[in-house]
N, C-alpha and C positions, 0 to 999 in steps of 0.2 A: 781696599784688601790686602794682606801681605802672604803669599802661601798659604791663603786658605783660608787665613784667622781674618776676622772684619777687625776694627779700629776697637769694639766694643759692640755687644749684640746679648740681649737677654729672648735666651733660643729658648721658646717653651717646647716642653715634651709632654703636655695635658693640656689639652682646651676645656678650662675652666669657668665658668660663667663669675663675674666677680663682681660685687655690688657694694663702689665706693668702699674699697678698703682700706680699714687705718693700717702700718706697715709698721713691725718693728722691727728693727736690724741691728748684728749684732758683727761687729769686726774684731779682729784680734787686737787686745790692747792688756793694758794690766790685769793680771791676775784672770788675764780671759774671760773674763767677765762677759764680756759680749756673746760669744759664743757658746759657753758652758747656760745662759740663760735664755739666751733663743730656743739652744737643740731642748733644753725640758721644757720651754712653750710649745715647741712642736709634739710634743711627745704626749703631753697632758691632754692638747687640745685634737688629739688626733689628725695632725693637719698633714696633705697629701704633700710631695712632693711635684711641682708645676714646671718649673724653667732653670733652667743654670745661665749662667754670663758666660759668654766666648769672648775672648779680647786677646790680641796679642799682647796684650802688656800684661795680662797675670803669667807670671812663673811657670812651668813647664812640671807640675807637679799635681800628684793626685791624694788623694787619705783614703788611709784605709781604716776603717772604725770597727770592732769584734770580729775584723775577717772578711767586714765589706768592703767594697769598695764603691768609691762615692768622687764624683765633683765637688772641688774641694768651693765652690762657690754658687751657693741653692737657694731657690725661692719656693717658697710652699704656701698652700690657703688652708682654710679648713673648709670643713663640709658645706658650710652654708653661703662662703666666700665673700663674707663683710672682717676676716682677718688676712692679714698674709706677714710672712714672716721671711726676712734675709738671712742668710747665713754667712760667712765667711770664718774659713777656715785655714788658709792661708795668711803670710807675712805679704801685704803689699808695698812695692816702692812709691815714690811720687810720680816717678812717670808715668804718664797716662792716670794720672788719677781724676782731672776733671772728664776725660773722656768717660770712664768709668760711671762717675756720678751723671755725669748729661745722662748716658745710657738708663742708669737706674730710675731719675727722676720723670728722664721722656715716657717712659713703659709705668710707671705710677700715675702720671698723670693720661695716658690711656685708658686706664683703667676705671678713671672717676677717684682715684683718692684724694682727699683732702689733707693727712697726717701722716706724716712719718716720726717716729720715735726710737732714736737711737742707743740702746744701752752699752754700757761702758766701764769700764775699772779706772782709778784715778792711785796712780803708785803711792803708797804711804807703806809708814811700820806695822800698822795694825787695824784693821777695821772698825769701826764705831759705831756700828749697825744705825745707818743712818743714810738714806739718800737723798743728793740733793740734785738741781735741777738747772739747765741754762735753756731761758727759750726768750717768747717775744712778754713784754715786759706785764700785759694784764694774764699771759698766759700762767703766770710766774705767780701772779699774788691768788686767782687760784689753786694753785699746787699746793702754797704754805698752808691752804685749809686743811689738804688732807697729809700736813707733816712731810712734806717735804720740800726742804730748805735749799732756798735760792744761793747759787754761787755766786759769790760777792767781787771776783776777777778772777781772770783764769787763760790760759789758750787750749786750743781745741785744734789739731792737727790732722793731717792724714784726710782719709778719703772719709772720716766724721765731718771733721770743719769745712770739705768742700763741699759735702750734700748740706750741711747745717747752714753754709753763706749761700749755698744756689735755692736752698727754701727762701729765704729774704727777697728773692724778685722772680717768684715765682709763684703762682697760686697751689700752693701747698705747703702746709703749716708742718716746720721742724721743730722739734726740740730733744735733748737730751738727761736723762736718766743715769747721772752716777753716783757711784760708791767706789771708799776705800777699797782699795783692796793689797794683795800680797803682790807684790813687783816681781819675785820670781819664779811661785808655784799657782796652778790654777787655784781661785779660790772661790770656793760655792757654796759659802755664806754669802758671800758677798753680791753671789748670783740670786740669792733666794730674798735679799735685801731688796735688790731692785724689783722682782715681780712680786713681791708685799709691797709696794710701791703703790704700781700698777696695779694690783685687786683693789687696791683704797681708791684710786684716781681714777680708772677706767670701772671701775664695778663689777671685775671679774673676779672668779675664784677659783684660781691657780696654786695647787697645792703644792708648796715647797718643800715637804717633809724629806722625801728621796735625797736633794740638794743637802742638807743638812745632817743626813745620816749615812750618804754613800759616798763620805770626804774623802778615802780612801781609793776607792774606785774612779771615781771620778778627775784624781789627781794622776792614777796612770793612765788613763785613756786619752789625755790630753797633756800629757806631762812634754813630749815633744815636741809639741804645737809651742806649747809656755817656754822650752828652750831656744826657739826659732828666736821668738817673741823677744827673751831675753837679748841675743845675742844683734838681734839690729833695732831694738827701739831707741836708742839713741838718734840713730838719722834719721826714723821713719816715719814714726807717725806716735803720738800720745794727748795725754790729757793731764793738763797742769793747772792747780789749784791752789 
């Protein structure tokens, strides 16, 4: 530890019984698709905050949303303990990424999770109403049956890439769902596209009406974070295809 801060620690603030949960995760990327989608999932599934990430590799930042102070890197669970969500609302640099990745996946293994799904955006000119996936071969074929297209080739960098790489050598399945998104502003329509893909593949029923109607509110709430992403995206992380 350095000055009281751990290398990386999932610090649990509420003890809950988790039942081999599937984990959905969203990090800062094009259109803030990940955080916007995960935030919506948290609200619609009425999930409660159960942990935060403490690490000397996180920038000394905090988040205000609708006047409320909250930790920028949070973990949630539904009441049944079958679904968890990870949301990060700050930009992360490459230093310490593998330490953060290891901490996340160690925690997931401890909770018996066998699958982590990363939601993210690919910077593009305009959204095409399609969801894309990158996963191991058998899963890609299964997702194609649910109208989720395979990404023919590309790069996944930053913490999403680190998680997916590490999943390949651990006993946990990693995959990512992607949507083409606005590269300079929050894209709630792209986020809705990914949630609808989740609904099809995992037989969920998460309403996306608010995401499609409240574009102006979402843009306002996430505008500062989107600006931070635009400033750092060329040197930090991203999805390319």
